C-alpha positions as a printed NumPy array, in Angstrom:
array([[-43.059, -49.565, -22.291],
       [-39.972, -49.435, -24.447],
       [-37.379, -46.887, -23.113],
       [-34.676, -47.349, -25.781],
       [-33.474, -49.505, -28.674],
       [-29.889, -50.028, -29.798],
       [-28.402, -51.906, -32.806],
       [-24.857, -52.475, -33.783],
       [-23.228, -54.351, -36.706],
       [-19.671, -55.377, -36.528],
       [-17.322, -56.592, -39.3  ],
       [-15.903, -59.826, -37.745],
       [-12.617, -59.276, -39.491],
       [-11.968, -56.344, -37.011],
       [-11.753, -58.916, -34.269],
       [ -9.325, -60.997, -36.199],
       [ -7.128, -57.959, -36.285],
       [ -7.225, -56.925, -32.505],
       [ -7.9  , -60.176, -30.899],
       [ -5.289, -60.218, -28.176],
       [ -5.305, -61.017, -24.367],
       [ -5.018, -57.277, -23.653],
       [ -7.986, -56.51 , -25.912],
       [-10.074, -59.265, -24.13 ],
       [ -9.238, -58.26 , -20.548],
       [ -9.876, -54.545, -21.323],
       [-13.321, -55.284, -22.744],
       [-14.633, -58.316, -21.028],
       [-15.113, -59.646, -17.317],
       [-13.727, -62.919, -16.079],
       [-17.122, -64.562, -16.575],
       [-17.19 , -63.464, -20.142],
       [-13.723, -64.701, -20.915],
       [-14.563, -67.958, -19.346],
       [-17.404, -68.238, -21.721],
       [-15.263, -67.28 , -24.764],
       [-12.748, -69.943, -23.692],
       [-15.679, -72.572, -23.717],
       [-16.197, -71.628, -27.332],
       [-12.264, -72.148, -28.097],
       [-11.791, -68.45 , -28.372],
       [-14.061, -68.087, -31.383],
       [-13.877, -64.617, -33.14 ],
       [-17.614, -64.915, -34.042],
       [-18.459, -65.252, -30.385],
       [-16.142, -62.415, -29.406],
       [-17.61 , -60.238, -32.239],
       [-21.176, -61.079, -31.   ],
       [-20.492, -60.067, -27.466],
       [-18.594, -56.882, -28.404],
       [-21.304, -55.908, -30.727],
       [-23.916, -56.553, -27.977],
       [-22.122, -54.023, -25.581],
       [-22.203, -51.409, -28.379],
       [-25.946, -51.934, -28.928],
       [-26.635, -51.838, -25.134],
       [-24.586, -48.49 , -24.801],
       [-26.577, -47.046, -27.74 ],
       [-30.004, -48.266, -26.101],
       [-28.968, -46.558, -22.742],
       [-28.339, -43.515, -24.922],
       [-25.02 , -42.305, -23.46 ],
       [-22.397, -44.522, -25.272],
       [-19.476, -46.101, -23.357],
       [-17.973, -42.503, -22.454],
       [-20.211, -42.515, -19.354],
       [-19.082, -45.99 , -18.105],
       [-16.643, -48.89 , -18.672],
       [-16.986, -51.74 , -21.16 ],
       [-16.963, -54.172, -18.171],
       [-20.009, -52.286, -16.719],
       [-21.865, -54.241, -19.302],
       [-21.681, -58.057, -18.797],
       [-23.101, -60.507, -21.449],
       [-23.936, -63.83 , -19.966],
       [-25.664, -66.943, -21.266],
       [-28.131, -69.247, -19.771],
       [-28.24 , -73.097, -19.938],
       [-29.916, -72.764, -23.316],
       [-27.119, -70.546, -24.429],
       [-29.426, -67.596, -24.876],
       [-27.657, -64.308, -24.046],
       [-28.869, -61.969, -21.352],
       [-27.524, -58.835, -19.73 ],
       [-26.196, -57.883, -16.398],
       [-25.381, -54.281, -15.753],
       [-23.076, -52.982, -12.867],
       [-21.678, -49.604, -11.473],
       [-22.211, -46.545, -13.816],
       [-24.028, -48.368, -16.454],
       [-26.539, -49.827, -13.898],
       [-26.966, -46.263, -12.356],
       [-27.644, -44.616, -15.653],
       [-30.041, -47.332, -16.787],
       [-32.132, -47.129, -13.524],
       [-32.15 , -43.308, -13.823],
       [-33.62 , -43.707, -17.315],
       [-36.236, -46.221, -16.008],
       [-34.823, -49.168, -17.678],
       [-35.848, -52.28 , -15.782],
       [-35.355, -55.137, -18.314],
       [-33.03 , -55.493, -21.425],
       [-33.794, -57.981, -24.26 ],
       [-30.675, -58.888, -26.269],
       [-30.525, -60.84 , -29.664],
       [-27.258, -61.68 , -31.4  ],
       [-27.111, -62.746, -35.068],
       [-24.309, -63.631, -37.318],
       [-23.831, -63.514, -40.96 ],
       [-20.505, -64.855, -42.742],
       [-18.671, -61.517, -42.261],
       [-20.819, -59.632, -39.663],
       [-22.231, -59.966, -36.15 ],
       [-25.41 , -58.088, -35.502],
       [-26.76 , -57.301, -32.005],
       [-29.973, -55.606, -30.894],
       [-30.865, -54.485, -27.455],
       [-34.25 , -53.326, -26.297],
       [-34.698, -51.611, -22.902],
       [-38.073, -51.78 , -21.249],
       [-39.456, -50.11 , -17.963],
       [-41.494, -47.356, -16.741],
       [-41.478, -43.589, -17.368],
       [-38.243, -42.093, -16.085],
       [-38.656, -40.268, -12.851],
       [-35.138, -39.017, -12.555],
       [-32.648, -37.898, -15.185],
       [-29.029, -38.471, -15.938],
       [-26.826, -35.842, -14.661],
       [-23.784, -34.771, -16.528],
       [-20.57 , -35.89 , -14.852],
       [-19.023, -32.427, -15.089],
       [-22.001, -30.934, -13.096],
       [-21.895, -33.317, -10.256],
       [-18.947, -31.756,  -8.305],
       [-19.704, -28.141,  -8.811],
       [-22.202, -27.698,  -6.114],
       [-20.547, -27.374,  -2.747],
       [-21.372, -29.448,   0.24 ],
       [-23.646, -27.868,   2.798],
       [-21.877, -27.577,   6.204],
       [-23.52 , -28.83 ,   9.277],
       [-22.3  , -26.066,  11.335],
       [-23.589, -23.116,   9.143],
       [-26.138, -20.216,   9.065],
       [-27.887, -18.144,   6.437],
       [-24.697, -15.928,   6.208],
       [-22.736, -18.969,   5.17 ],
       [-24.657, -19.301,   1.846],
       [-24.245, -15.698,   0.691],
       [-26.01 , -12.422,   0.248],
       [-27.564, -11.746,  -3.156],
       [-28.547,  -8.138,  -3.994],
       [-31.255,  -7.765,  -6.745],
       [-32.398,  -4.523,  -8.513],
       [-35.478,  -5.311, -10.266],
       [-39.073,  -4.364, -11.203],
       [-41.142,  -1.396, -12.278],
       [-44.857,  -0.637, -12.515],
       [-46.329,  -3.722, -14.29 ],
       [-43.27 ,  -5.789, -14.06 ],
       [-43.15 ,  -6.555, -10.233],
       [-43.318, -10.2  , -11.381],
       [-39.71 , -10.09 , -12.672],
       [-38.544,  -9.036,  -9.349],
       [-40.424, -11.776,  -7.599],
       [-39.322, -14.391,  -9.912],
       [-35.632, -13.443,  -9.745],
       [-35.601, -13.179,  -5.8  ],
       [-37.391, -16.375,  -5.284],
       [-35.221, -18.297,  -7.789],
       [-32.112, -17.259,  -5.884],
       [-33.504, -18.441,  -2.65 ],
       [-34.658, -21.754,  -4.149],
       [-31.186, -22.253,  -5.394],
       [-29.698, -22.235,  -1.946],
       [-28.732, -18.688,  -1.155],
       [-28.894, -17.656,   2.367],
       [-30.127, -14.065,   2.176],
       [-31.757, -12.164,  -0.778],
       [-32.132,  -8.448,  -0.6  ],
       [-34.556,  -6.886,  -3.274],
       [-34.311,  -3.292,  -4.222],
       [-37.609,  -2.067,  -5.544],
       [-39.203,   1.246,  -6.519],
       [-40.853,   2.55 ,  -3.298],
       [-44.209,   2.839,  -4.644],
       [-44.345,  -0.868,  -5.548],
       [-42.925,  -2.04 ,  -2.202],
       [-46.216,  -3.145,  -0.725],
       [-46.881,  -5.493,  -3.632],
       [-43.442,  -7.175,  -3.124],
       [-43.806,  -7.173,   0.673],
       [-46.984,  -9.274,   0.236],
       [-45.807, -11.526,  -2.513],
       [-42.207, -12.355,  -1.259],
       [-42.307, -13.594,   2.228],
       [-38.74 , -14.732,   2.505],
       [-37.176, -11.835,   0.412],
       [-35.89 ,  -8.732,   2.126],
       [-37.361,  -5.826,   0.243],
       [-35.515,  -2.557,   0.241],
       [-37.657,   0.239,  -1.13 ],
       [-35.924,   3.045,  -3.129],
       [-37.254,   6.543,  -3.75 ],
       [-39.227,   6.878,  -6.994],
       [-41.26 ,   9.871,  -6.343],
       [-44.288,   7.684,  -6.953],
       [-43.421,   7.023, -10.671],
       [-43.267,   3.299, -10.376],
       [-39.636,   2.925, -11.78 ],
       [-36.138,   3.705, -10.555],
       [-35.015,   7.319, -10.909],
       [-31.634,   8.911, -10.644],
       [-32.628,   9.897,  -6.981],
       [-33.073,   6.182,  -6.155],
       [-29.295,   5.816,  -5.713],
       [-29.037,   8.006,  -2.533],
       [-31.15 ,   5.329,  -0.694],
       [-28.702,   2.491,  -1.35 ],
       [-26.33 ,   1.699,   1.455],
       [-23.407,  -0.818,   1.777],
       [-23.599,  -1.715,  -1.769],
       [-20.343,  -3.733,  -1.71 ],
       [-21.501,  -6.053,   1.023],
       [-23.341,  -8.354,  -1.366],
       [-21.491, -11.433,  -2.78 ],
       [-23.251, -10.879,  -6.031],
       [-25.597,  -8.078,  -7.42 ],
       [-28.018,  -8.705, -10.17 ],
       [-29.502,  -5.896, -12.163],
       [-32.077,  -5.691, -14.752],
       [-35.283,  -7.795, -14.692],
       [-38.184,  -5.64 , -15.353],
       [-36.693,  -2.3  , -14.752],
       [-37.62 ,  -0.641, -17.946],
       [-35.567,   1.809, -20.116],
       [-36.536,   5.179, -18.854],
       [-33.673,   7.774, -19.157],
       [-33.785,   8.308, -15.307],
       [-33.589,   4.489, -14.736],
       [-30.433,   4.415, -17.035],
       [-28.751,   7.125, -14.93 ],
       [-29.453,   5.16 , -11.827],
       [-28.069,   1.929, -13.294],
       [-24.833,   3.612, -14.332],
       [-24.389,   5.097, -10.82 ],
       [-24.865,   1.619,  -9.387],
       [-22.448,  -0.069, -11.742],
       [-19.794,   2.437, -11.338],
       [-19.809,   2.205,  -7.584],
       [-20.139,  -1.557,  -7.137],
       [-16.857,  -3.625,  -7.282],
       [-18.098,  -7.092,  -6.637],
       [-19.595,  -9.697,  -9.013],
       [-22.23 ,  -8.357, -11.244],
       [-25.126,  -9.947, -13.365],
       [-26.846,  -7.867, -15.985],
       [-30.021,  -9.15 , -17.457],
       [-32.812,  -7.972, -19.642],
       [-33.042,  -4.002, -19.313],
       [-29.744,  -4.062, -17.271],
       [-28.107,  -4.907, -20.632],
       [-30.5  ,  -2.701, -22.802],
       [-29.785,   0.354, -20.512],
       [-26.029,  -0.043, -21.562],
       [-26.45 ,  -0.531, -25.251],
       [-25.061,   3.271, -25.797],
       [-22.649,   3.164, -22.865],
       [-20.691,  -0.112, -23.235],
       [-17.351,   1.365, -22.014],
       [-18.769,   0.899, -18.458],
       [-18.502,  -2.977, -18.993],
       [-14.955,  -2.786, -20.259],
       [-13.771,  -0.616, -17.316],
       [-15.106,  -2.962, -14.603],
       [-12.564,  -4.879, -12.466],
       [-15.051,  -7.174, -10.754],
       [-16.491, -10.22 , -12.635],
       [-19.349,  -9.23 , -14.928],
       [-21.982, -11.653, -16.406],
       [-24.507, -10.677, -18.982],
       [-27.363, -12.913, -19.79 ],
       [-28.899, -11.607, -23.034],
       [-31.347, -13.281, -25.4  ],
       [-30.519, -12.661, -29.118],
       [-32.585,  -9.371, -29.362],
       [-30.704,  -7.884, -26.321],
       [-27.239,  -9.008, -27.568],
       [-28.316,  -7.453, -30.976],
       [-28.806,  -4.104, -29.393],
       [-25.614,  -4.417, -27.272],
       [-23.16 ,  -5.173, -30.087],
       [-25.253,  -3.452, -32.869],
       [-25.407,  -6.673, -35.034],
       [-28.827,  -7.84 , -36.481],
       [-30.503, -10.862, -34.867],
       [-30.376, -12.562, -38.323],
       [-26.665, -12.326, -38.551],
       [-26.269, -13.59 , -34.774],
       [-28.363, -16.615, -35.616],
       [-25.876, -17.581, -38.26 ],
       [-23.038, -18.053, -35.763],
       [-24.385, -17.709, -32.218],
       [-21.368, -19.279, -30.698],
       [-18.809, -17.012, -32.381],
       [-20.755, -13.932, -31.627],
       [-21.01 , -14.996, -27.825],
       [-17.255, -15.453, -27.741],
       [-16.543, -12.172, -29.44 ],
       [-18.831, -10.344, -27.044],
       [-17.103, -11.817, -24.046],
       [-13.587, -10.688, -25.325],
       [-14.781,  -7.23 , -26.418],
       [-16.337,  -6.379, -23.121],
       [-14.373,  -8.66 , -20.744],
       [-17.575, -10.457, -19.614],
       [-18.979, -13.915, -19.263],
       [-21.823, -14.17 , -21.826],
       [-24.775, -16.378, -21.331],
       [-26.587, -16.177, -24.689],
       [-30.041, -17.607, -23.871],
       [-32.163, -19.754, -26.307],
       [-32.089, -23.349, -27.679],
       [-28.734, -24.865, -26.502],
       [-27.984, -21.709, -24.391],
       [-24.242, -20.651, -24.847],
       [-22.018, -19.982, -21.971],
       [-18.539, -18.495, -22.645],
       [-15.851, -16.33 , -21.131],
       [-14.113, -15.896, -24.494],
       [-11.704, -18.651, -23.855],
       [-13.968, -21.544, -22.268],
       [-17.284, -22.301, -23.86 ],
       [-20.151, -24.593, -22.806],
       [-23.146, -25.502, -24.85 ],
       [-26.258, -26.427, -22.612],
       [-28.316, -29.584, -23.438],
       [-31.21 , -29.256, -21.031],
       [-34.474, -27.434, -21.475],
       [-37.463, -27.741, -23.852],
       [-39.755, -25.204, -25.989],
       [-42.083, -24.947, -23.059],
       [-39.634, -22.686, -21.206],
       [-40.186, -19.955, -24.052],
       [-42.406, -18.135, -21.669],
       [-42.504, -14.846, -19.922],
       [-40.185, -14.836, -16.768],
       [-38.129, -17.801, -17.736],
       [-35.053, -15.426, -18.084],
       [-35.679, -13.922, -14.781],
       [-35.503, -17.332, -13.086],
       [-32.176, -18.044, -14.705],
       [-30.746, -14.792, -13.352],
       [-31.895, -15.722,  -9.851],
       [-30.354, -19.257, -10.224],
       [-26.999, -17.846, -11.335],
       [-27.061, -15.305,  -8.624],
       [-27.819, -17.906,  -5.99 ],
       [-24.935, -20.063,  -7.079],
       [-22.482, -17.305,  -7.182],
       [-23.478, -16.215,  -3.655],
       [-22.589, -19.65 ,  -2.431],
       [-19.141, -19.332,  -3.629],
       [-19.195, -20.902,  -7.026],
       [-16.859, -19.285,  -9.558],
       [-18.467, -17.227, -12.253],
       [-18.059, -19.484, -15.352],
       [-19.   , -22.624, -13.381],
       [-21.924, -20.846, -11.711],
       [-23.215, -19.847, -15.195],
       [-22.724, -23.432, -16.588],
       [-24.481, -25.269, -13.854],
       [-26.981, -22.333, -13.732],
       [-28.205, -22.809, -17.336],
       [-28.072, -26.619, -16.8  ],
       [-30.115, -26.433, -13.595],
       [-32.623, -24.002, -15.234],
       [-33.036, -26.265, -18.243],
       [-33.316, -29.384, -16.202],
       [-35.923, -27.774, -14.   ],
       [-37.87 , -26.957, -17.075],
       [-37.679, -30.569, -18.197],
       [-39.084, -31.781, -14.862],
       [-41.883, -29.108, -15.041],
       [-42.595, -30.285, -18.658],
       [-43.222, -33.94 , -17.293],
       [-45.982, -32.575, -15.055],
       [-47.401, -29.649, -17.06 ],
       [-46.532, -30.327, -20.658],
       [-44.867, -27.688, -22.938],
       [-47.911, -25.684, -23.646],
       [-48.954, -25.034, -20.087],
       [-45.702, -24.454, -18.648],
       [-44.988, -21.187, -16.972],
       [-41.881, -19.608, -15.075],
       [-43.151, -20.429, -11.649],
       [-43.27 , -24.019, -12.621],
       [-39.517, -23.922, -13.299],
       [-38.905, -22.562,  -9.8  ],
       [-41.245, -25.081,  -8.203],
       [-39.026, -27.793,  -9.808],
       [-35.664, -26.354,  -8.661],
       [-35.648, -28.368,  -5.255],
       [-36.067, -31.604,  -7.048],
       [-33.454, -30.668,  -9.625],
       [-30.717, -29.652,  -7.219],
       [-31.606, -32.687,  -5.099],
       [-31.147, -34.959,  -8.071],
       [-27.757, -33.264,  -8.93 ],
       [-26.528, -33.767,  -5.473],
       [-28.001, -37.326,  -5.299],
       [-25.759, -38.223,  -8.428],
       [-22.689, -36.685,  -6.754],
       [-23.362, -38.528,  -3.444],
       [-23.55 , -41.834,  -5.408],
       [-20.612, -41.205,  -7.748]])
């Protein structure tokens, strides 16, 4: 099957203007220069080979920013027919995209050289990983134990929303965190005890109401022992729950992630965000951001990036504005995510993201980088899930099930770089 097609048209006069030994040595290998010399340094030959490299970079889909010009080698057989040899990063990326064979044609007109490259192969089983993501994940130490990889605290769930608590905690574990502690309303604890084998559940008093109440806080001990605390998935917006959440935030000094109702419960008490000394991360979709900053979704949609940046500056937080091309910003640095697909627009997908970011922070990754690689991992896992399930049938647990493969692929790229 055809994996990619690239076409390039080059004005030959450009080569006349820049045809120097320095130019040739930067673009071409010794083999290619030897061939050019057999053609007496013909600018038409040089233009055709240069145009071929451009066409191949377009066919691969990354452009030459991901590899060197010399990673693409244009050779010729005994019949003077051009063929392609890839090496180093260009070869790695092509293999990851499933490209096994490249057909190259070069044509010339009086003033132009035209090259077309067709890449053929099988469906891609792995994906190209952004260079900036490769080095973020820390190496696992041989001499280590579960405490080495961090303690995640999660406050999540209410009657009818125990799934949110499950998805967040399992995602944190699948991302590599060593220990995950899940605070859950006491009357719902048995459900999570059965559902989450590896998670440590910590039931809090709820007077059989099925949601956190103000008295729930008295059952929390050693709150500041966690490397990160995630609050919000599925907790609801009862007044008693709001009071409980405020008590927790005011008494927790570490790294904090607020998602879903963790954000909604603070919409009328945003000063608590401004006063925090520890790193605070919020992960709203546009509806939640709208309630937090009191701006309509319609207005936010007009300039998502600027509203995310303004929110980070106003509340002294890292903002992860979820949606197509999820935005991560701390008010100064901004990252726009490129992974993910429409199949991920499904219940629980955001809970999975909260767990992923929590797991990365627990392992010692700095806040902004943890969010950046978190949304990237989340989207890439969704892309792998899509390959197996399709967009219509994809659910949040499919994203979780793809996490080991995704992280393995990111690490594989780092190990080979």
